[in-house]
C-alpha positions as a Python dict, from the first residue, in 0.01 Angstrom:
ca = {
    (1, 'M'): (0, 0, 0),
    (2, 'A'): (278, -94, -239),
    (3, 'Y'): (92, 69, -526),
    (4, 'Q'): (44, 385, -320),
    (5, 'D'): (418, 391, -247),
    (6, 'Q'): (494, 346, -615),
    (7, 'D'): (264, 632, -710),
    (8, 'L'): (425, 852, -445),
    (9, 'F'): (774, 791, -582),
    (10, 'I'): (658, 859, -936),
    (11, 'I'): (517, 1194, -821),
    (12, 'L'): (834, 1274, -625),
    (13, 'S'): (1053, 1185, -924),
    (14, 'H'): (863, 1431, -1145),
    (15, 'T'): (846, 1711, -889),
    (16, 'S'): (1216, 1675, -806),
    (17, 'R'): (1295, 1828, -1147),
    (18, 'F'): (1176, 2161, -1006),
    (19, 'L'): (1401, 2152, -699),
    (20, 'N'): (1750, 2297, -671),
    (21, 'Q'): (2041, 2098, -533),
    (22, 'N'): (1996, 2226, -176),
    (23, 'D'): (1629, 2123, -176),
    (24, 'L'): (1721, 1780, -314),
    (25, 'I'): (1974, 1729, -33),
    (26, 'N'): (1700, 1810, 218),
    (27, 'L'): (1467, 1570, 39),
    (28, 'S'): (1727, 1295, 65),
    (29, 'L'): (1697, 1309, 445),
    (30, 'V'): (1331, 1198, 441),
    (31, 'S'): (1404, 827, 415),
    (32, 'K'): (1657, 585, 272),
    (33, 'K'): (1424, 494, -12),
    (34, 'V'): (1357, 856, -107),
    (35, 'H'): (1734, 912, -88),
    (36, 'D'): (1815, 619, -318),
    (37, 'V'): (1522, 632, -561),
    (38, 'V'): (1452, 1005, -598),
    (39, 'A'): (1706, 1244, -446),
    (40, 'V'): (2041, 1095, -556),
    (41, 'P'): (1942, 1025, -922),
    (42, 'S'): (1800, 1377, -946),
    (43, 'L'): (2110, 1535, -790),
    (44, 'Y'): (2343, 1365, -1037),
    (45, 'N'): (2120, 1376, -1344),
    (46, 'N'): (2239, 1717, -1470),
    (47, 'I'): (2580, 1843, -1352),
    (48, 'H'): (2710, 2187, -1451),
    (49, 'I'): (3070, 2276, -1364),
    (50, 'T'): (3125, 2653, -1342),
    (51, 'K'): (3422, 2861, -1235),
    (52, 'N'): (3218, 3077, -999),
    (53, 'P'): (2917, 2990, -782),
    (54, 'I'): (2579, 3091, -921),
    (55, 'L'): (2359, 3365, -783),
    (56, 'R'): (2095, 3199, -568),
    (57, 'T'): (1748, 3323, -480),
    (58, 'E'): (1418, 3186, -354),
    (59, 'K'): (1231, 3418, -590),
    (60, 'W'): (1302, 3237, -916),
    (61, 'F'): (1365, 2905, -1086),
    (62, 'L'): (1682, 2924, -1297),
    (63, 'E'): (1888, 2704, -1067),
    (64, 'E'): (1629, 2425, -1057),
    (65, 'G'): (1694, 2090, -1223),
    (66, 'K'): (2075, 2124, -1215),
    (67, 'T'): (2353, 2056, -970),
    (68, 'Y'): (2626, 2319, -989),
    (69, 'V'): (2985, 2227, -904),
    (70, 'S'): (3163, 2559, -858),
    (71, 'G'): (3450, 2742, -694),
    (72, 'Y'): (3478, 2952, -379),
    (73, 'R'): (3180, 3171, -287),
    (74, 'S'): (3340, 3496, -181),
    (75, 'V'): (3337, 3852, -308),
    (76, 'L'): (3712, 3882, -262),
    (77, 'K'): (3915, 3580, -372),
    (78, 'T'): (4224, 3488, -570),
    (79, 'G'): (4241, 3251, -865),
    (80, 'D'): (4450, 3006, -660),
    (81, 'K'): (4195, 2998, -378),
    (82, 'N'): (3910, 2942, -621),
    (83, 'D'): (4109, 2656, -778),
    (84, 'I'): (4142, 2481, -440),
    (85, 'F'): (3767, 2469, -383),
    (86, 'L'): (3674, 2378, -741),
    (87, 'Y'): (3947, 2113, -766),
    (88, 'D'): (3837, 1953, -439),
    (89, 'R'): (3470, 1942, -544),
    (90, 'I'): (3549, 1777, -877),
    (91, 'E'): (3775, 1529, -697),
    (92, 'R'): (3485, 1441, -464),
    (93, 'L'): (3259, 1395, -765),
    (94, 'L'): (3515, 1159, -918),
    (95, 'E'): (3556, 957, -599),
    (96, 'G'): (3184, 896, -558),
    (97, 'P'): (3012, 581, -684),
    (98, 'R'): (2728, 760, -858),
    (99, 'L'): (2875, 883, -1188),
    (100, 'K'): (2643, 639, -1364),
    (101, 'F'): (2348, 865, -1277),
    (102, 'I'): (2491, 1157, -1479),
    (103, 'K'): (2290, 1200, -1799),
    (104, 'Q'): (2399, 1557, -1877),
    (105, 'L'): (2736, 1716, -1800),
    (106, 'T'): (2831, 2074, -1890),
    (107, 'I'): (3190, 2193, -1840),
    (108, 'D'): (3245, 2566, -1885),
    (109, 'D'): (3548, 2723, -2049),
    (110, 'D'): (3852, 2856, -1860),
    (111, 'L'): (3764, 2707, -1521),
    (112, 'F'): (4107, 2702, -1354),
    (113, 'H'): (4371, 2962, -1280),
    (114, 'N'): (4626, 2677, -1288),
    (115, 'R'): (4515, 2563, -1630),
    (116, 'E'): (4747, 2265, -1676),
    (117, 'E'): (4644, 2084, -1358),
    (118, 'G'): (4281, 2180, -1407),
    (119, 'L'): (4266, 2032, -1756),
    (120, 'Q'): (4422, 1708, -1634),
    (121, 'L'): (4154, 1676, -1365),
    (122, 'L'): (3872, 1750, -1609),
    (123, 'Q'): (4015, 1498, -1854),
    (124, 'R'): (4005, 1235, -1577),
    (125, 'L'): (3641, 1317, -1514),
    (126, 'I'): (3551, 1293, -1882),
    (127, 'N'): (3740, 965, -1914),
    (128, 'E'): (3538, 819, -1626),
    (129, 'I'): (3209, 944, -1771),
    (130, 'T'): (3281, 819, -2121),
    (131, 'E'): (3391, 476, -1992),
    (132, 'L'): (3046, 430, -1836),
    (133, 'N'): (2882, 541, -2165),
    (134, 'Y'): (2553, 647, -2003),
    (135, 'I'): (2587, 1018, -2077),
    (136, 'E'): (2326, 1170, -2312),
    (137, 'I'): (2449, 1531, -2330),
    (138, 'L'): (2817, 1622, -2284),
    (139, 'E'): (2900, 1988, -2341),
    (140, 'I'): (3272, 2071, -2326),
    (141, 'K'): (3307, 2445, -2382),
    (142, 'D'): (3684, 2464, -2350),
    (143, 'P'): (3832, 2407, -2701),
    (144, 'E'): (4159, 2265, -2569),
    (145, 'L'): (3980, 2023, -2337),
    (146, 'F'): (3746, 1919, -2618),
    (147, 'E'): (4045, 1844, -2839),
    (148, 'M'): (4206, 1639, -2561),
    (149, 'C'): (3891, 1431, -2518),
    (150, 'S'): (3758, 1430, -2874),
    (151, 'G'): (3837, 1063, -2937),
    (152, 'K'): (3636, 942, -2639),
    (153, 'Y'): (3366, 1202, -2706),
    (154, 'H'): (3307, 1079, -3060),
    (155, 'N'): (3292, 717, -2941),
    (156, 'L'): (2993, 783, -2715),
    (157, 'K'): (2681, 603, -2835),
    (158, 'S'): (2400, 765, -2637),
    (159, 'L'): (2459, 1136, -2711),
    (160, 'K'): (2149, 1332, -2807),
    (161, 'K'): (2354, 1645, -2883),
    (162, 'R'): (2681, 1643, -3077),
    (163, 'I'): (2946, 1899, -3166),
    (164, 'V'): (3137, 1836, -3489),
    (165, 'C'): (3454, 2035, -3562),
    (166, 'G'): (3653, 2078, -3880),
    (167, 'E'): (3706, 1834, -4163),
    (168, 'T'): (3731, 1506, -3972),
    (169, 'G'): (3448, 1563, -3725),
    (170, 'F'): (3176, 1375, -3914),
    (171, 'A'): (3406, 1083, -3996),
    (172, 'S'): (3506, 1048, -3629),
    (173, 'V'): (3154, 998, -3496),
    (174, 'R'): (3085, 632, -3417),
    (175, 'S'): (2710, 650, -3359),
    (176, 'W'): (2434, 886, -3472),
    (177, 'E'): (2155, 679, -3327),
    (178, 'N'): (2017, 911, -3056),
    (179, 'L'): (2112, 1245, -3216),
    (180, 'K'): (1858, 1528, -3191),
    (181, 'S'): (2085, 1832, -3185),
    (182, 'L'): (2393, 1903, -3399),
    (183, 'E'): (2643, 2189, -3374),
    (184, 'W'): (2890, 2215, -3663),
    (185, 'D'): (3192, 2438, -3596),
    (186, 'L'): (3368, 2535, -3919),
    (187, 'P'): (3720, 2681, -3942),
    (188, 'A'): (3751, 2974, -4182),
    (189, 'A'): (3957, 2789, -4443),
    (190, 'L'): (3750, 2471, -4446),
    (191, 'N'): (3681, 2326, -4790),
    (192, 'L'): (3335, 2175, -4777),
    (193, 'Q'): (3393, 1931, -5060),
    (194, 'D'): (3346, 1570, -4957),
    (195, 'I'): (3296, 1658, -4588),
    (196, 'I'): (2955, 1492, -4566),
    (197, 'T'): (2909, 1163, -4746),
    (198, 'P'): (2565, 1063, -4878),
    (199, 'E'): (2541, 815, -4589),
    (200, 'V'): (2602, 1086, -4328),
    (201, 'G'): (2358, 1316, -4508),
    (202, 'A'): (2087, 1049, -4490),
    (203, 'L'): (2156, 999, -4118),
    (204, 'L'): (2129, 1372, -4049),
    (205, 'L'): (1797, 1391, -4229),
    (206, 'K'): (1665, 1106, -4019),
    (207, 'Q'): (1806, 1207, -3680),
    (208, 'L'): (1739, 1582, -3699),
    (209, 'N'): (1374, 1527, -3781),
    (210, 'G'): (1210, 1748, -3519),
    (211, 'G'): (1556, 1847, -3392),
    (212, 'E'): (1806, 2133, -3377),
    (213, 'L'): (2090, 2251, -3602),
    (214, 'T'): (2359, 2507, -3518),
    (215, 'I'): (2618, 2628, -3772),
    (216, 'K'): (2909, 2825, -3622),
    (217, 'D'): (3136, 2945, -3899),
    (218, 'E'): (3464, 3107, -3795),
    (219, 'A'): (3452, 3304, -4122),
    (220, 'Y'): (3094, 3418, -4049),
    (221, 'S'): (2982, 3273, -4379),
    (222, 'S'): (2740, 2998, -4275),
    (223, 'L'): (2525, 3028, -4586),
    (224, 'R'): (2796, 2839, -4774),
    (225, 'V'): (2694, 2535, -4568),
    (226, 'F'): (2336, 2555, -4689),
    (227, 'E'): (2458, 2592, -5046),
    (228, 'Y'): (2661, 2276, -4988),
    (229, 'F'): (2357, 2096, -4845),
    (230, 'D'): (2159, 2215, -5147),
    (231, 'F'): (2426, 2076, -5379),
    (232, 'L'): (2397, 1738, -5203),
    (233, 'D'): (2016, 1759, -5220),
    (234, 'I'): (1985, 1743, -4840),
    (235, 'R'): (1643, 1871, -4730),
    (236, 'F'): (1549, 1918, -4363),
    (237, 'K'): (1171, 1899, -4375),
    (238, 'N'): (1096, 1907, -4003),
    (239, 'L'): (1376, 2099, -3831),
    (240, 'R'): (1246, 2284, -3525),
    (241, 'R'): (1542, 2498, -3412),
    (242, 'L'): (1804, 2666, -3633),
    (243, 'K'): (2098, 2893, -3555),
    (244, 'F'): (2369, 3025, -3787),
    (245, 'N'): (2597, 3325, -3844),
    (246, 'H'): (2674, 3520, -4161),
    (247, 'V'): (2828, 3862, -4226),
    (248, 'H'): (2867, 4026, -4565),
    (249, 'K'): (3207, 4182, -4497),
    (250, 'K'): (3354, 4493, -4651),
    (251, 'G'): (3670, 4475, -4860),
    (252, 'D'): (3808, 4147, -4725),
    (253, 'V'): (3901, 3945, -5031),
    (254, 'S'): (4093, 3690, -4825),
    (255, 'T'): (3777, 3546, -4671),
    (256, 'V'): (3487, 3348, -4806),
    (257, 'S'): (3258, 3646, -4747),
    (258, 'M'): (2947, 3642, -4962),
    (259, 'K'): (2617, 3826, -4980),
    (260, 'L'): (2326, 3721, -4764),
    (261, 'S'): (2107, 3514, -4994),
    (262, 'S'): (1804, 3306, -4900),
    (263, 'H'): (1787, 3081, -5206),
    (264, 'A'): (1973, 2776, -5073),
    (265, 'L'): (1846, 2820, -4718),
    (266, 'K'): (1482, 2812, -4831),
    (267, 'D'): (1547, 2501, -5039),
    (268, 'V'): (1730, 2314, -4763),
    (269, 'I'): (1516, 2410, -4460),
    (270, 'N'): (1139, 2389, -4442),
    (271, 'L'): (1107, 2726, -4271),
    (272, 'S'): (737, 2684, -4206),
    (273, 'N'): (810, 2422, -3937),
    (274, 'L'): (1074, 2622, -3749),
    (275, 'K'): (981, 2704, -3389),
    (276, 'A'): (1305, 2882, -3298),
    (277, 'L'): (1542, 3083, -3518),
    (278, 'E'): (1859, 3264, -3411),
    (279, 'L'): (2064, 3468, -3658),
    (280, 'E'): (2395, 3648, -3605),
    (281, 'F'): (2438, 3868, -3909),
    (282, 'S'): (2502, 4206, -4071),
    (283, 'C'): (2596, 4363, -4403),
    (284, 'E'): (2889, 4606, -4382),
    (285, 'V'): (2914, 4680, -4754),
    (286, 'D'): (2813, 5033, -4855),
    (287, 'D'): (2504, 5063, -5075),
    (288, 'C'): (2429, 4692, -5036),
    (289, 'E'): (2090, 4587, -4903),
    (290, 'C'): (2140, 4211, -4903),
    (291, 'D'): (2054, 4184, -4532),
    (292, 'D'): (1713, 4347, -4584),
    (293, 'E'): (1639, 4140, -4894),
    (294, 'F'): (1751, 3822, -4718),
    (295, 'L'): (1529, 3873, -4414),
    (296, 'Q'): (1227, 3977, -4619),
    (297, 'D'): (1263, 3659, -4826),
    (298, 'L'): (1256, 3455, -4505),
    (299, 'A'): (983, 3639, -4316),
    (300, 'G'): (679, 3512, -4503),
    (301, 'H'): (776, 3148, -4451),
    (302, 'L'): (813, 3160, -4070),
    (303, 'V'): (451, 3080, -3993),
    (304, 'S'): (522, 2866, -3682),
    (305, 'L'): (795, 3075, -3520),
    (306, 'T'): (762, 3125, -3144),
    (307, 'S'): (1122, 3217, -3049),
    (308, 'L'): (1342, 3464, -3239),
    (309, 'G'): (1699, 3569, -3165),
    (310, 'L'): (1875, 3840, -3365),
    (311, 'A'): (2239, 3933, -3301),
    (312, 'E'): (2444, 4200, -3472),
    (313, 'K'): (2803, 4119, -3567),
    (314, 'T'): (3038, 4381, -3709),
    (315, 'F'): (3403, 4389, -3807),
    (316, 'A'): (3485, 4713, -3991),
    (317, 'K'): (3195, 4922, -3857),
    (318, 'Q'): (3170, 4841, -3488),
    (319, 'G'): (3024, 5138, -3301),
    (320, 'Y'): (2906, 5323, -3612),
    (321, 'H'): (2563, 5466, -3532),
    (322, 'Y'): (2429, 5450, -3888),
    (323, 'M'): (2536, 5086, -3914),
    (324, 'D'): (2347, 5007, -3592),
    (325, 'E'): (2043, 5210, -3693),
    (326, 'N'): (2022, 5039, -4030),
    (327, 'W'): (2053, 4701, -3858),
    (328, 'D'): (1763, 4799, -3630),
    (329, 'L'): (1554, 4908, -3929),
    (330, 'V'): (1617, 4582, -4111),
    (331, 'T'): (1546, 4362, -3810),
    (332, 'N'): (1231, 4542, -3700),
    (333, 'K'): (1092, 4537, -4052),
    (334, 'F'): (1165, 4163, -4057),
    (335, 'I'): (982, 4109, -3727),
    (336, 'L'): (673, 4296, -3845),
    (337, 'N'): (655, 4092, -4165),
    (338, 'I'): (656, 3753, -3993),
    (339, 'P'): (303, 3608, -4031),
    (340, 'N'): (90, 3633, -3715),
    (341, 'V'): (392, 3750, -3516),
    (342, 'G'): (171, 3923, -3259),
    (343, 'Q'): (-9, 3600, -3177),
    (344, 'N'): (280, 3353, -3211),
    (345, 'L'): (602, 3510, -3085),
    (346, 'R'): (672, 3426, -2720),
    (347, 'L'): (1046, 3494, -2687),
    (348, 'L'): (1254, 3770, -2845),
    (349, 'S'): (1628, 3824, -2806),
    (350, 'I'): (1809, 4127, -2949),
    (351, 'R'): (2187, 4162, -2916),
    (352, 'H'): (2387, 4452, -3059),
    (353, 'D'): (2765, 4464, -3102),
    (354, 'P'): (2889, 4775, -2918),
    (355, 'P'): (3260, 4860, -2872),
    (356, 'L'): (3426, 4750, -2549),
    (357, 'N'): (3461, 5106, -2420),
    (358, 'G'): (3130, 5224, -2567),
    (359, 'K'): (3281, 5505, -2775),
    (360, 'G'): (3121, 5511, -3117),
    (361, 'T'): (3081, 5730, -3422),
    (362, 'D'): (2788, 5972, -3473),
    (363, 'T'): (2644, 5875, -3136),
    (364, 'V'): (2461, 6203, -3074),
    (365, 'D'): (2149, 6197, -2858),
    (366, 'G'): (1898, 6259, -3136),
    (367, 'N'): (2018, 5953, -3323),
    (368, 'L'): (1927, 5726, -3031),
    (369, 'L'): (1581, 5882, -3016),
    (370, 'R'): (1515, 5757, -3368),
    (371, 'R'): (1623, 5408, -3272),
    (372, 'K'): (1405, 5414, -2959),
    (373, 'K'): (1101, 5527, -3158),
    (374, 'L'): (1156, 5238, -3396),
    (375, 'Y'): (1130, 4984, -3113),
    (376, 'E'): (838, 5177, -2964),
    (377, 'T'): (657, 5120, -3293),
    (378, 'V'): (728, 4747, -3316),
    (379, 'L'): (720, 4613, -2960),
    (380, 'P'): (354, 4699, -2883),
    (381, 'K'): (250, 4478, -3175),
    (382, 'L'): (406, 4170, -3010),
    (383, 'T'): (114, 4117, -2775),
    (384, 'S'): (191, 3752, -2693),
    (385, 'L'): (555, 3817, -2601),
    (386, 'E'): (646, 3657, -2267),
    (387, 'T'): (1025, 3687, -2257),
    (388, 'I'): (1267, 3959, -2367),
    (389, 'I'): (1643, 3901, -2366),
    (390, 'A'): (1870, 4198, -2441),
    (391, 'P'): (2229, 4103, -2344),
    (392, 'T'): (2392, 4434, -2451),
    (393, 'V'): (2115, 4690, -2407),
    (394, 'L'): (2302, 4886, -2138),
    (395, 'Q'): (2602, 4944, -2367),
    (396, 'S'): (2372, 5025, -2661),
    (397, 'I'): (2186, 5294, -2466),
    (398, 'T'): (2479, 5449, -2280),
    (399, 'S'): (2702, 5481, -2589),
    (400, 'Y'): (2501, 5802, -2635),
    (401, 'E'): (2639, 6057, -2391),
    (402, 'M'): (2316, 6202, -2255),
    (403, 'Y'): (2193, 5858, -2145),
    (404, 'A'): (2527, 5765, -1990),
    (405, 'C'): (2513, 6088, -1791),
    (406, 'D'): (2156, 6007, -1688),
    (407, 'L'): (2284, 5685, -1536),
    (408, 'L'): (2525, 5870, -1306),
    (409, 'W'): (2381, 6215, -1252),
    (410, 'N'): (2022, 6259, -1369),
    (411, 'G'): (1870, 5918, -1306),
    (412, 'C'): (1731, 5745, -999),
    (413, 'K'): (1693, 5967, -689),
    (414, 'C'): (1615, 5693, -435),
    (415, 'A'): (1805, 5678, -106),
    (416, 'F'): (2020, 5389, -225),
    (417, 'C'): (2131, 5555, -547),
    (418, 'S'): (2179, 5890, -374),
    (419, 'K'): (2424, 5715, -142),
    (420, 'Y'): (2627, 5525, -401),
    (421, 'L'): (2620, 5731, -722),
    (422, 'P'): (2851, 6002, -580),
    (423, 'L'): (3105, 5727, -504),
    (424, 'F'): (3101, 5606, -864),
    (425, 'D'): (3130, 5965, -981),
    (426, 'K'): (3441, 5993, -766),
    (427, 'Y'): (3576, 5675, -926),
    (428, 'I'): (3536, 5827, -1273),
    (429, 'M'): (3712, 6146, -1171),
    (430, 'N'): (4020, 5957, -1054),
    (431, 'H'): (4068, 5680, -1313),
    (432, 'Q'): (4195, 5654, -1668),
    (433, 'Y'): (4200, 5388, -1939),
    (434, 'F'): (4440, 5332, -2228),
    (435, 'S'): (4295, 5433, -2565),
    (436, 'T'): (4466, 5232, -2839),
    (437, 'P'): (4357, 5463, -3127),
    (438, 'D'): (4495, 5764, -2937),
    (439, 'A'): (4799, 5570, -2806),
    (440, 'R'): (4766, 5735, -2465),
    (441, 'Y'): (4573, 5727, -2141),
    (442, 'L'): (4241, 5913, -2134),
    (443, 'D'): (4005, 5998, -1850),
    (444, 'I'): (3721, 5755, -1794),
    (445, 'I'): (3398, 5928, -1893),
    (446, 'P'): (3039, 5809, -1822),
    (447, 'I'): (3014, 5635, -2163),
    (448, 'V'): (3328, 5431, -2094),
    (449, 'F'): (3229, 5352, -1735),
    (450, 'A'): (2884, 5231, -1842),
    (451, 'A'): (3033, 5014, -2118),
    (452, 'Y'): (3276, 4846, -1877),
    (453, 'T'): (2990, 4793, -1633),
    (454, 'G'): (2777, 4630, -1903),
    (455, 'S'): (3064, 4402, -2005),
    (456, 'S'): (3114, 4304, -1639),
    (457, 'L'): (2746, 4223, -1591),
    (458, 'A'): (2756, 4018, -1911),
    (459, 'K'): (3008, 3784, -1747),
    (460, 'R'): (2719, 3652, -1542),
    (461, 'F'): (2592, 3469, -1849),
    (462, 'E'): (2865, 3484, -2116),
    (463, 'S'): (3015, 3151, -2008),
    (464, 'Q'): (2708, 2990, -2168),
    (465, 'K'): (2839, 3006, -2524),
    (466, 'G'): (2528, 2868, -2684),
    (467, 'W'): (2202, 3024, -2792),
    (468, 'D'): (2094, 3365, -2667),
    (469, 'L'): (1743, 3221, -2672),
    (470, 'D'): (1850, 2973, -2403),
    (471, 'L'): (2017, 3218, -2162),
    (472, 'L'): (1726, 3197, -1917),
    (473, 'Q'): (1783, 2823, -1885),
    (474, 'Y'): (2099, 2893, -1683),
    (475, 'A'): (2144, 3060, -1347),
    (476, 'P'): (2380, 3360, -1366),
    (477, 'E'): (2726, 3330, -1213),
    (478, 'D'): (2822, 3538, -911),
    (479, 'I'): (3099, 3745, -1072),
    (480, 'N'): (3213, 4083, -943),
    (481, 'W'): (3422, 4343, -1128),
    (482, 'N'): (3722, 4483, -941),
    (483, 'F'): (3688, 4821, -1123),
    (484, 'H'): (4021, 4773, -1297),
    (485, 'G'): (4144, 4566, -1590),
    (486, 'F'): (3979, 4602, -1932),
    (487, 'E'): (4188, 4861, -2118),
    (488, 'R'): (4461, 4897, -1853),
    (489, 'I'): (4249, 5099, -1612),
    (490, 'H'): (4456, 5274, -1346),
    (491, 'H'): (4405, 5551, -1092),
    (492, 'F'): (4602, 5871, -1043),
    (493, 'V'): (4911, 5838, -825),
    (494, 'S'): (4778, 6095, -578),
    (495, 'Y'): (4450, 5903, -531),
    (496, 'E'): (4420, 5619, -280),
    (497, 'C'): (4183, 5375, -453),
    (498, 'Y'): (3955, 5156, -243),
    (499, 'F'): (3743, 5024, -530),
    (500, 'D'): (3743, 4646, -565),
    (501, 'E'): (3497, 4357, -609),
    (502, 'S'): (3306, 4459, -295),
    (503, 'S'): (3190, 4775, -476),
    (504, 'F'): (3024, 4585, -763),
    (505, 'E'): (2707, 4467, -588),
    (506, 'P'): (2578, 4822, -524),
    (507, 'L'): (2670, 4915, -882),
    (508, 'A'): (2455, 4627, -1011),
    (509, 'T'): (2167, 4755, -799),
    (510, 'V'): (2212, 5104, -943),
    (511, 'I'): (2193, 4958, -1294),
    (512, 'S'): (1873, 4769, -1206),
    (513, 'H'): (1721, 5104, -1099),
    (514, 'F'): (1837, 5260, -1425),
    (515, 'F'): (1623, 5002, -1608),
    (516, 'Y'): (1306, 5077, -1406),
    (517, 'P'): (1166, 5332, -1656),
    (518, 'Y'): (1222, 5082, -1938),
    (519, 'M'): (1047, 4807, -1740),
    (520, 'N'): (760, 5044, -1660),
    (521, 'Y'): (714, 5094, -2032),
    (522, 'L'): (743, 4725, -2122),
    (523, 'I'): (481, 4604, -1874),
    (524, 'K'): (236, 4862, -2010),
    (525, 'I'): (266, 4763, -2376),
    (526, 'L'): (321, 4385, -2339),
    (527, 'P'): (27, 4231, -2150),
    (528, 'N'): (177, 3880, -2134),
    (529, 'L'): (535, 3969, -2040),
    (530, 'R'): (670, 3737, -1768),
    (531, 'Q'): (1047, 3784, -1758),
    (532, 'T'): (1328, 3993, -1900),
    (533, 'M'): (1705, 3988, -1891),
    (534, 'L'): (1859, 4327, -1964),
    (535, 'S'): (2242, 4327, -1968),
    (536, 'G'): (2268, 4074, -1685),
    (537, 'I'): (1987, 4226, -1476),
    (538, 'Y'): (1703, 3975, -1436),
    (539, 'F'): (1343, 4086, -1388),
    (540, 'N'): (1041, 3875, -1299),
    (541, 'V'): (705, 4017, -1415),
    (542, 'N'): (358, 3948, -1279),
    (543, 'P'): (138, 3983, -1592),
    (544, 'V'): (-180, 3994, -1384),
    (545, 'L'): (-78, 4272, -1147),
    (546, 'H'): (153, 4438, -1404),
    (547, 'T'): (433, 4459, -1151),
    (548, 'Y'): (795, 4349, -1164),
    (549, 'E'): (1095, 4297, -941),
    (550, 'S'): (1467, 4263, -991),
    (551, 'I'): (1558, 3910, -890),
    (552, 'Y'): (1923, 3932, -793),
    (553, 'D'): (1999, 4304, -756),
}
């Protein structure tokens, strides 16, 4: 009987990873032994502290395996009220005797309205966790909090994932023993000379074997790091996940901007073993094709790639159609030239860099048609694709006026949209935003409204400042736009405005309906598609029945 009990608890321990925190609390009521052996360790194993509660549903799985400690669940709330609930929940976590069970702790950025008191509380929590020294993954996304706790963070011995910042980061780390994932954050003016000693280089080669490397360069010139590694003769032969950023900037002699070149990268990284690659890049220099040449040099080596994330980053040419179209041409050509991409690629993320208010240059309707046809040529060839992530697709589409107007006036005709779309049309007619280039207030037009909506939906996932490829590992936050803010939005004096956070939920549903024609197309051309995230709207796909549903909206 004892062996049967042991087997039962082993099974429960494994299955508990697929339960959310509410299910685990219910499981803890079964018996004292289940409570002590299974439920409590699982509840405390992975803690994620967020400002806002997550969106919950019984239809999907994103909230499983984590315990979320969050603020006040209400559509209408103040920052002070949210602070009270979040502060109290963290205090309760601190007072409990079970901090030793925490193996992974994630603390999001900008959690508290009262920042000073909030940071003090979070520092207390981190001090308690680091004193125990059981933690394996500690993600502190607030830069100020990370700086406050950096000494204790670097002293931890069991961390599997480390963040290293600036010149002294590598020297501050006390133990590299369990490292499998490294993020190196570089300030723009960092001189790479003598940053990594031969001893540290040897440790990185050993510990990142089969691991993950992220280079975040403030100057968007990450290729200088690989040139530095090449100079030190550091060769990562079995790296599995790689992310970096690089932009060839136009006319900025004060930066370390350089052309995209694959020479050092190919020497340092064995690209044939990469399973996941995420690039944030662009070339803004006229008549320069370094981005195309760079990607084509890489493509033929990526024989094992299953996950690909591509993100556009612009400085001088944000919102320029021909910049965006060229970026699309370069990236789609790259995708097609990856060996066996149709059979191997399972996850694809594409992020563009649209302006905040959506207003671009040369964004006439025919130009978007060319971009759409490009993706219509490439996507059907990715027959094994299971997941599509497009964080900014709403802003990319609606920056072209005809499509923004379709959203409000010529789109979905269902009873729900017929009820709410006239209300949003009325909002547009009675609100203005401040245009900095024009130095005056302008009427909100459909393009601007759609862009603000896309930015608001993005707040569901933007607190996860990591990989786009990993966005579906986190449940979205329950965040509602109050229809003001952004670029000093205000209504006419003669108009009595009733728009607030309570109006955002129906708007999100309207946006999900706007994406239905795109989902209809995707499930026809991609036989293995299982899930998509389009600008904060989450869809679950049944690949057998070729049907889909919006999970939260």
